[in-house]
C-alpha positions as CSV (number, residue, x, y, z in Angstrom):
1,M,-86.6,-31.0,46.9
2,L,-85.1,-33.1,44.1
3,S,-84.8,-30.3,41.6
4,N,-81.4,-28.9,42.7
5,I,-79.5,-32.1,43.1
6,P,-76.1,-31.6,41.4
7,K,-74.3,-33.9,39.0
8,L,-71.2,-35.4,40.5
9,T,-67.9,-36.8,39.3
10,K,-65.8,-39.2,41.5
11,S,-63.4,-36.3,42.1
12,D,-66.3,-34.1,43.4
13,L,-67.4,-36.8,45.7
14,Y,-64.0,-37.3,47.1
15,K,-63.8,-33.5,48.0
16,I,-67.3,-33.6,49.6
17,L,-66.3,-36.6,51.8
18,L,-63.0,-35.0,52.7
19,Q,-64.8,-31.9,54.0
20,R,-66.6,-34.0,56.7
21,F,-63.5,-34.3,58.7
22,D,-62.0,-31.0,59.7
23,T,-59.2,-32.6,61.7
24,E,-56.8,-35.4,61.2
25,E,-57.9,-38.8,62.4
26,K,-57.1,-39.6,65.9
27,K,-54.8,-42.5,66.9
28,L,-55.8,-44.7,69.9
29,S,-52.9,-43.0,71.8
30,Q,-54.7,-39.7,71.3
31,I,-57.9,-40.7,73.1
32,P,-58.2,-38.2,76.0
33,N,-57.1,-39.3,79.4
34,P,-60.0,-41.0,81.3
35,A,-59.0,-39.0,84.4
36,L,-60.6,-36.0,82.6
37,L,-64.0,-37.6,83.1
38,L,-65.5,-36.0,86.2
39,N,-65.4,-38.4,89.3
40,A,-63.7,-41.2,87.3
41,T,-60.6,-41.2,89.4
42,K,-62.6,-41.2,92.6
43,A,-64.7,-44.1,91.3
44,A,-61.6,-46.1,90.2
45,K,-60.0,-45.6,93.6
46,K,-63.1,-46.9,95.4
47,I,-63.3,-50.0,93.1
48,A,-59.6,-50.7,93.6
49,E,-60.0,-50.4,97.4
50,A,-63.0,-52.7,97.3
51,I,-60.9,-55.3,95.4
52,Q,-58.0,-54.9,97.8
53,T,-60.2,-55.4,100.8
54,N,-62.2,-58.3,99.4
55,K,-65.5,-56.5,99.2
56,R,-68.5,-57.9,97.4
57,I,-69.0,-56.1,94.1
58,T,-72.1,-56.3,92.0
59,L,-72.4,-54.8,88.5
60,V,-75.8,-53.7,87.1
61,G,-76.0,-53.4,83.3
62,D,-78.8,-52.7,80.8
63,Y,-80.5,-54.9,78.3
64,D,-79.7,-53.1,75.0
65,V,-76.5,-53.7,73.0
66,D,-74.6,-50.9,74.7
67,G,-75.6,-52.2,78.2
68,V,-74.7,-55.8,77.4
69,S,-71.4,-54.7,75.8
70,S,-70.6,-52.6,78.8
71,T,-71.3,-55.5,81.1
72,A,-69.3,-58.0,79.0
73,I,-66.2,-55.7,79.0
74,M,-66.5,-55.4,82.8
75,V,-67.0,-59.1,83.3
76,D,-64.0,-59.9,81.0
77,F,-61.8,-57.4,82.8
78,F,-62.6,-58.7,86.3
79,R,-62.1,-62.3,85.0
80,Q,-58.5,-61.3,84.1
81,I,-57.7,-59.7,87.4
82,P,-59.0,-62.3,88.6
83,Y,-61.7,-61.1,91.0
84,P,-65.3,-62.3,91.6
85,L,-67.9,-60.0,90.1
86,E,-71.6,-60.6,90.2
87,A,-73.1,-59.2,87.0
88,I,-76.8,-58.6,86.7
89,I,-78.6,-57.3,83.7
90,P,-82.2,-56.4,84.6
91,N,-85.0,-58.2,82.8
92,R,-87.1,-55.7,80.9
93,F,-90.4,-57.4,81.9
94,R,-89.7,-58.3,85.5
95,D,-87.3,-55.6,86.7
96,G,-87.8,-52.6,84.3
97,Y,-84.9,-50.5,83.4
98,G,-81.6,-50.1,85.2
99,V,-80.7,-50.3,88.9
100,S,-84.2,-50.3,90.3
101,P,-85.5,-51.1,93.8
102,T,-86.7,-54.5,92.4
103,V,-83.1,-55.4,91.3
104,L,-81.6,-54.2,94.6
105,E,-83.8,-56.7,96.4
106,R,-81.7,-59.6,95.1
107,I,-78.3,-57.9,95.5
108,D,-76.1,-58.5,98.5
109,A,-73.0,-56.4,98.0
110,D,-70.8,-53.8,99.5
111,L,-70.3,-51.9,96.2
112,V,-72.7,-51.6,93.3
113,I,-71.5,-50.3,90.0
114,T,-73.9,-49.4,87.1
115,V,-73.0,-49.4,83.4
116,D,-75.1,-47.6,80.8
117,N,-77.8,-46.7,83.4
118,G,-78.3,-45.1,86.7
119,I,-78.3,-41.4,86.0
120,S,-82.0,-41.2,87.0
121,A,-81.9,-43.9,89.7
122,I,-82.9,-41.6,92.6
123,E,-84.9,-44.2,94.5
124,A,-82.2,-46.9,94.1
125,A,-79.5,-44.6,95.4
126,K,-81.6,-43.9,98.5
127,I,-82.0,-47.6,99.1
128,C,-78.2,-48.2,98.7
129,K,-77.5,-45.4,101.2
130,E,-79.9,-46.9,103.7
131,R,-78.3,-50.4,103.3
132,G,-74.7,-49.0,103.6
133,I,-73.9,-49.9,99.9
134,D,-71.5,-47.7,98.0
135,L,-73.0,-46.9,94.6
136,I,-71.0,-45.9,91.6
137,I,-73.0,-44.8,88.6
138,T,-71.5,-44.9,85.1
139,D,-73.8,-43.7,82.4
140,H,-73.9,-41.5,79.3
141,H,-77.6,-40.4,79.2
142,T,-78.7,-36.9,79.8
143,P,-79.1,-36.1,83.6
144,S,-82.1,-34.4,85.1
145,E,-81.7,-31.4,87.5
146,V,-81.9,-33.8,90.4
147,L,-79.1,-36.4,90.6
148,P,-79.0,-39.7,92.5
149,D,-77.2,-39.4,95.9
150,A,-74.4,-41.9,94.9
151,Y,-70.7,-42.2,96.0
152,A,-69.7,-41.2,92.5
153,I,-71.4,-40.4,89.2
154,V,-69.3,-40.8,86.0
155,D,-71.3,-39.4,83.0
156,P,-69.8,-37.1,80.3
157,K,-73.1,-35.3,80.1
158,L,-72.9,-33.9,83.6
159,P,-73.0,-30.1,83.3
160,E,-69.7,-29.6,85.0
161,D,-67.9,-32.5,83.2
162,S,-65.1,-31.3,80.8
163,Y,-64.2,-34.5,79.0
164,P,-63.0,-33.3,75.5
165,F,-65.5,-35.5,73.6
166,Q,-68.8,-36.1,75.3
167,E,-70.8,-38.1,72.6
168,I,-69.7,-41.4,73.9
169,C,-71.8,-44.5,74.8
170,G,-72.1,-46.4,78.1
171,A,-69.5,-49.0,77.1
172,E,-67.0,-46.3,76.4
173,V,-67.5,-44.7,79.8
174,A,-67.1,-48.1,81.4
175,W,-63.9,-48.9,79.3
176,L,-62.4,-45.5,80.2
177,L,-63.1,-46.1,83.9
178,L,-61.4,-49.6,83.6
179,G,-58.4,-47.9,82.2
180,L,-58.1,-45.9,85.4
181,L,-58.7,-49.0,87.5
182,K,-56.0,-50.9,85.7
183,K,-53.6,-48.0,86.7
184,E,-54.8,-48.0,90.3
185,L,-54.2,-51.7,90.6
186,G,-50.9,-51.7,88.6
187,L,-52.3,-54.4,86.2
188,Q,-50.8,-55.5,82.8
189,I,-54.2,-55.9,81.1
190,E,-54.2,-54.7,77.5
191,M,-57.2,-52.3,77.1
192,K,-57.1,-52.6,73.3
193,Q,-58.4,-56.2,73.5
194,F,-61.9,-54.9,74.3
195,L,-62.2,-52.8,71.2
196,D,-64.1,-55.4,69.2
197,I,-67.0,-55.4,71.7
198,L,-66.6,-51.6,72.2
199,A,-67.0,-51.0,68.5
200,I,-70.3,-53.0,68.4
201,A,-71.6,-50.8,71.3
202,V,-70.7,-47.5,69.6
203,I,-72.3,-48.5,66.3
204,A,-75.4,-50.0,67.9
205,D,-76.0,-47.0,70.2
206,I,-75.9,-44.7,67.1
207,M,-73.0,-42.6,68.4
208,P,-71.6,-40.1,65.9
209,L,-68.7,-41.8,64.0
210,I,-66.4,-38.8,64.4
211,N,-63.5,-38.0,66.7
212,I,-62.6,-40.9,69.1
213,N,-65.7,-42.9,68.2
214,R,-64.4,-43.2,64.6
215,T,-61.0,-44.4,65.8
216,I,-62.5,-46.9,68.2
217,V,-64.8,-48.4,65.6
218,K,-62.1,-48.5,62.9
219,E,-59.7,-50.3,65.2
220,G,-62.4,-52.5,66.8
221,L,-63.6,-53.8,63.4
222,K,-59.9,-54.6,62.5
223,L,-59.5,-56.4,65.8
224,M,-62.7,-58.4,65.1
225,M,-61.1,-59.9,62.0
226,Q,-58.1,-61.3,64.0
227,T,-59.0,-61.7,67.7
228,D,-59.4,-65.1,69.3
229,R,-62.4,-63.9,71.3
230,P,-65.0,-66.7,70.7
231,A,-67.8,-64.2,70.1
232,S,-65.8,-62.4,67.4
233,I,-64.8,-65.6,65.7
234,I,-68.5,-66.5,65.4
235,I,-69.4,-63.0,64.1
236,R,-66.7,-63.1,61.4
237,D,-67.6,-66.7,60.4
238,F,-71.3,-65.7,60.2
239,L,-70.6,-62.6,58.1
240,N,-68.0,-64.4,56.0
241,K,-66.4,-61.2,54.6
242,S,-62.8,-60.1,54.0
243,N,-63.7,-56.8,55.9
244,I,-66.4,-56.2,58.4
245,T,-68.1,-52.8,58.1
246,S,-70.1,-50.7,60.6
247,E,-73.2,-51.5,58.5
248,D,-72.7,-55.2,58.9
249,I,-72.7,-54.7,62.6
250,A,-75.7,-52.3,62.6
251,F,-77.9,-54.4,60.4
252,Q,-76.9,-58.0,61.0
253,I,-75.3,-58.3,64.4
254,A,-76.8,-55.5,66.7
255,P,-80.4,-56.7,66.1
256,R,-79.5,-60.2,67.1
257,I,-77.8,-59.0,70.3
258,N,-80.7,-56.7,71.0
259,S,-83.3,-59.4,70.5
260,A,-82.3,-61.2,73.8
261,G,-83.2,-58.2,76.0
262,R,-86.2,-57.3,73.9
263,L,-87.9,-60.6,73.9
264,E,-86.4,-62.9,76.5
265,D,-83.5,-62.1,78.8
266,A,-80.2,-60.2,77.9
267,S,-78.2,-62.8,79.8
268,I,-78.3,-64.8,76.5
269,A,-76.4,-62.0,74.7
270,L,-74.0,-61.6,77.7
271,E,-73.2,-65.3,77.6
272,F,-72.5,-65.0,73.9
273,F,-70.1,-62.0,74.4
274,T,-68.3,-63.6,77.4
275,A,-68.2,-67.2,76.2
276,T,-64.8,-68.8,76.7
277,D,-65.1,-71.3,73.9
278,T,-66.6,-71.2,70.3
279,H,-69.0,-74.0,71.1
280,T,-70.8,-72.0,73.8
281,A,-70.6,-68.8,71.7
282,Y,-72.1,-70.6,68.7
283,K,-74.9,-72.1,70.8
284,Q,-75.8,-68.6,72.2
285,F,-75.5,-67.0,68.7
286,E,-78.0,-69.6,67.3
287,L,-80.4,-68.8,70.1
288,L,-80.0,-65.0,69.3
289,G,-80.8,-65.8,65.7
290,K,-84.0,-67.6,66.6
291,L,-85.1,-64.7,68.9
292,N,-84.3,-62.2,66.1
293,E,-86.6,-64.1,63.7
294,F,-89.4,-64.0,66.3
295,R,-88.7,-60.3,66.9
296,K,-89.1,-59.6,63.1
297,E,-92.5,-61.4,63.1
298,T,-93.7,-59.6,66.2
299,E,-92.5,-56.3,65.0
300,A,-94.1,-56.6,61.5
301,Q,-97.5,-57.4,63.2
302,T,-97.2,-54.5,65.7
303,T,-96.1,-52.1,63.0
304,Q,-99.1,-53.0,60.9
305,E,-101.5,-52.3,63.9
306,A,-99.6,-49.1,64.9
307,M,-99.9,-47.6,61.4
308,Q,-103.7,-47.9,61.5
309,S,-103.7,-45.8,64.7
310,V,-101.6,-42.9,63.4
311,N,-103.2,-39.5,63.3
312,E,-101.7,-38.0,60.1
313,D,-102.2,-34.4,61.3
314,D,-100.0,-34.8,64.3
315,K,-96.4,-33.4,64.2
316,V,-95.4,-36.1,66.7
317,I,-97.0,-39.5,66.3
318,V,-98.2,-41.1,69.6
319,V,-99.8,-44.5,69.3
320,A,-100.7,-47.1,72.0
321,G,-101.9,-50.7,71.9
322,E,-103.1,-53.2,74.5
323,G,-100.8,-56.2,74.6
324,W,-98.2,-54.9,72.1
325,H,-94.9,-56.5,72.9
326,E,-92.9,-54.2,75.0
327,G,-89.7,-55.4,73.5
328,V,-90.4,-54.2,70.0
329,V,-92.0,-50.8,70.5
330,G,-88.7,-49.0,69.9
331,I,-88.3,-50.7,66.5
332,V,-91.9,-50.0,65.6
333,A,-91.3,-46.3,66.5
334,A,-88.3,-46.3,64.1
335,R,-90.5,-47.8,61.4
336,L,-93.2,-45.1,61.9
337,V,-90.5,-42.4,61.7
338,D,-89.3,-43.9,58.3
339,K,-92.8,-44.1,57.0
340,F,-94.2,-40.7,58.1
341,G,-91.1,-38.6,58.4
342,R,-92.0,-37.4,62.0
343,P,-90.9,-38.4,65.5
344,A,-92.9,-41.3,66.9
345,I,-93.8,-42.6,70.4
346,V,-95.1,-46.1,70.6
347,L,-96.7,-47.3,73.9
348,S,-97.6,-50.8,75.1
349,I,-100.4,-50.9,77.6
350,K,-100.7,-53.5,80.3
351,D,-102.8,-53.3,83.5
352,G,-103.5,-49.6,83.0
353,I,-99.8,-48.7,82.6
354,A,-98.3,-47.7,79.3
355,K,-94.6,-48.2,78.7
356,G,-92.9,-47.2,75.5
357,S,-90.2,-45.9,73.3
358,A,-89.7,-42.8,71.3
359,R,-87.6,-42.2,68.1
360,S,-86.9,-38.8,66.5
361,I,-85.9,-37.4,63.1
362,G,-83.8,-34.5,61.8
363,D,-83.0,-31.9,64.4
364,V,-86.0,-32.5,66.7
365,S,-85.0,-33.5,70.3
366,I,-87.6,-36.0,71.4
367,Y,-86.0,-35.9,74.9
368,E,-86.8,-32.2,75.3
369,L,-90.3,-32.7,74.0
370,I,-91.0,-35.4,76.5
371,K,-89.3,-33.6,79.3
372,E,-91.5,-30.5,78.7
373,N,-94.5,-32.7,79.5
374,E,-93.1,-34.8,82.3
375,R,-95.9,-33.8,84.6
376,L,-98.0,-36.4,82.7
377,L,-95.4,-39.2,83.1
378,M,-94.4,-41.7,85.7
379,K,-90.8,-41.9,84.4
380,F,-88.7,-41.1,81.3
381,G,-85.1,-41.0,80.2
382,G,-83.0,-40.9,77.0
383,H,-81.3,-38.5,74.6
384,K,-82.1,-36.3,71.6
385,M,-82.9,-39.1,69.1
386,A,-84.3,-41.8,71.4
387,A,-86.1,-42.1,74.7
388,G,-88.1,-44.4,76.9
389,L,-91.1,-43.4,79.0
390,G,-93.9,-44.7,81.2
391,L,-97.3,-43.3,82.1
392,K,-100.8,-44.2,83.2
393,E,-103.1,-45.3,80.4
394,E,-105.6,-42.6,81.4
395,N,-102.9,-39.9,80.6
396,I,-102.1,-41.0,77.0
397,A,-104.6,-38.8,75.2
398,A,-103.5,-35.7,77.3
399,F,-99.9,-36.5,76.7
400,R,-100.4,-36.9,72.9
401,E,-102.1,-33.5,72.9
402,A,-99.5,-31.9,75.1
403,V,-96.5,-33.2,73.2
404,N,-98.0,-32.0,69.9
405,K,-98.6,-28.6,71.4
406,S,-94.9,-28.4,72.4
407,A,-93.9,-29.5,68.8
408,A,-96.1,-26.9,67.2
409,N,-93.3,-24.3,67.8
410,I,-90.6,-26.3,66.1
411,P,-89.8,-25.1,62.5
412,D,-90.7,-27.5,59.7
413,E,-87.1,-27.7,58.5
414,D,-86.1,-29.4,61.8
415,F,-88.2,-32.4,60.8
416,L,-86.3,-33.0,57.6
417,P,-84.1,-36.2,57.7
418,K,-80.4,-35.5,58.0
419,E,-79.3,-37.6,55.1
420,P,-79.2,-35.3,52.1
421,I,-78.6,-36.8,48.7
422,S,-75.0,-36.2,47.6
423,G,-75.7,-35.9,43.9
424,I,-76.3,-37.7,40.6
425,L,-73.5,-40.0,39.4
426,E,-73.2,-41.1,35.8
427,S,-73.8,-44.9,35.2
428,E,-70.2,-45.1,33.9
429,D,-68.9,-44.0,37.3
430,L,-70.6,-46.9,39.2
431,D,-67.5,-49.1,39.2
432,M,-64.9,-50.7,41.5
433,E,-62.9,-47.5,41.6
434,L,-65.9,-45.7,43.2
435,L,-66.2,-48.5,45.7
436,G,-62.5,-48.1,46.7
437,L,-63.1,-44.3,47.1
438,L,-66.1,-44.9,49.4
439,E,-64.2,-47.4,51.4
440,E,-61.5,-44.8,52.3
441,F,-64.1,-42.9,54.4
442,E,-65.5,-45.8,56.4
443,P,-66.8,-46.5,59.0
444,Y,-70.1,-44.9,58.0
445,G,-72.9,-44.3,60.5
446,E,-74.3,-41.4,62.6
447,A,-72.6,-38.0,61.7
448,N,-70.8,-39.8,58.8
449,A,-73.7,-41.2,56.7
450,R,-72.9,-43.3,53.7
451,P,-73.3,-41.1,50.7
452,T,-76.6,-41.5,48.8
453,F,-77.1,-40.8,45.1
454,L,-80.1,-40.2,42.9
455,F,-81.6,-41.8,39.8
456,K,-84.1,-39.3,38.4
457,D,-86.8,-40.6,36.0
458,A,-84.6,-43.6,35.0
459,E,-86.2,-46.1,32.7
460,V,-87.3,-49.4,34.4
461,V,-86.2,-52.2,32.0
462,S,-87.2,-55.1,34.1
463,I,-88.2,-56.2,37.7
464,K,-87.5,-59.6,39.3
465,L,-88.6,-60.5,42.8
466,M,-86.1,-62.3,45.0
467,G,-85.9,-64.2,48.3
468,A,-87.7,-67.3,49.6
469,D,-90.9,-65.2,50.1
470,K,-90.3,-63.0,47.0
471,S,-90.2,-59.9,49.3
472,H,-87.2,-58.2,47.7
473,S,-86.9,-56.5,44.2
474,R,-84.1,-56.5,41.7
475,I,-84.8,-53.6,39.4
476,E,-82.9,-53.1,36.1
477,V,-82.7,-49.5,35.0
478,R,-81.3,-47.3,32.2
479,Q,-80.3,-43.9,33.5
480,Y,-80.9,-42.0,30.2
481,P,-82.9,-43.1,27.1
482,H,-79.9,-42.9,24.7
483,Q,-77.7,-45.2,26.8
484,R,-77.3,-48.9,26.1
485,K,-75.8,-49.7,29.5
486,T,-78.2,-50.7,32.3
487,V,-77.6,-51.0,36.0
488,E,-79.2,-53.1,38.7
489,L,-80.8,-51.8,41.9
490,I,-81.7,-54.0,44.8
491,A,-84.7,-53.0,47.0
492,F,-84.7,-55.1,50.1
493,R,-88.0,-55.7,51.9
494,R,-89.9,-54.0,49.1
495,V,-92.0,-55.4,46.3
496,F,-91.7,-52.9,43.5
497,E,-94.2,-53.1,40.7
498,M,-93.7,-51.8,37.2
499,P,-94.9,-48.2,37.2
500,Q,-97.3,-47.1,34.4
501,N,-94.8,-44.7,32.9
502,R,-91.9,-47.3,33.4
503,K,-89.9,-44.7,35.2
504,I,-88.3,-44.6,38.7
505,T,-86.9,-41.8,40.8
506,C,-85.0,-43.1,43.8
507,S,-82.1,-42.5,46.1
508,Y,-79.6,-45.3,46.5
509,S,-76.3,-46.1,48.2
510,V,-73.3,-48.1,46.8
511,A,-72.2,-51.1,48.7
512,K,-69.7,-54.0,48.4
513,N,-71.2,-57.4,47.7
514,E,-69.1,-60.5,48.5
515,F,-70.3,-63.9,47.4
516,N,-68.2,-67.0,46.9
517,S,-65.0,-64.9,47.2
518,K,-66.2,-62.7,44.4
519,V,-66.5,-58.9,45.0
520,S,-69.0,-56.8,43.1
521,L,-70.7,-53.5,43.4
522,Q,-74.3,-53.4,44.7
523,L,-76.7,-50.5,44.4
524,L,-79.2,-50.5,47.3
525,V,-82.4,-48.5,47.1
526,N,-83.0,-46.2,50.0
527,K,-86.1,-44.4,49.1
528,I,-88.4,-44.4,46.1
529,F,-90.0,-40.9,45.4
């Protein structure tokens, strides 16, 4: 696999990165008209009518970053109309996912709007119908053959939808709908003001950073540096950088936002996003930080237990544990994918019911694999790379067998991770000019991965362990024996011991390090071979 990796110059790298974008970058003004979203105009007219006739409106969100962001944008928009909006984010443990019969029990409204959920809410739609509640579903997840009987469904993945770019997250669908509502009501609300929250949703929900997503994230990160939104002020103070990148959001902010819904209640994250003063925003952010620390501990423990249950012969890992924390199974699944290079499904068992999360790799659609075996499930939903599911404990073994049988026909190459190594750079090219070149092609993320490079059989000069618990490694290497120059690699969350042959082969990425206003180049280890 590593034998045909080419040597690269900076000029070669520039050409490679340029080829990723076959069209010119879109401007915000080129985002396709929201009216092209099927049923969006119908939905906007209904919401406008409900506002004009003083109807009671309830919003139902979701507990992940996309769902909380969607809810926050809606809450902020309605606050500016101003119009009273009841916003509910279901509790993962008490309510389950999305607009469910349980959630509807505590709703007293004329109109219910969902964001980032609802496409599979057949039962909830039926209850709304019986109670005379108009239901508008806005979602971006893949629909099943049977759709809920709602007043309107706005989802770019509906088969007959012709929105020009369909790989958008739930918050983007909600934001586009609000653009139409603004028009219906003749409001002066500036839609650009929501781009900071929108960018967080796009990054956290791992949307491809191409087309309009790239534009939204770029502009959103710029806005985050200058907006007076209390949540964004706290984020930029916390990151303390001259420029915020998509990776800062993905690795430092999204996990904090997510931890509320995973471990406690997503309302903590919603209150952070919608805080009207920095004191409240800071208090909520502190709470999110504590929850995130607890999440890390719980996740590490569960990952350790899950790894012991893995059957190494399976093409798709399916593991289950009694009492595993339901809020961390998705992250544990991602850890297993990283470790074993295969899709993983992690289930938490309680009272004879298993609920869990699935993560995929390469070109394997975990959604299709699960769908093929839905006869064994109570519920499921999601998309190609991630899904959620529920089944009876007694069906776990049969499901594991069935899903592996389905996966047996998938070619091995589909299981290969989609982050190929760009090439081998000379040590002399690892400089600030390279950093500038890489920054030109930000934001990096899904469908625009940050380039990774290779050190092959580099000499390990020294190793130092860092961090309070000495769990990170600083590795000094010399690329070729004849060189005097050495470079430093950082391996986070990895204790690297001196190999017997004093050599290392690893992939790495180049990042910007800012400390005490000093900017330097940092080489981050991705994988040690």
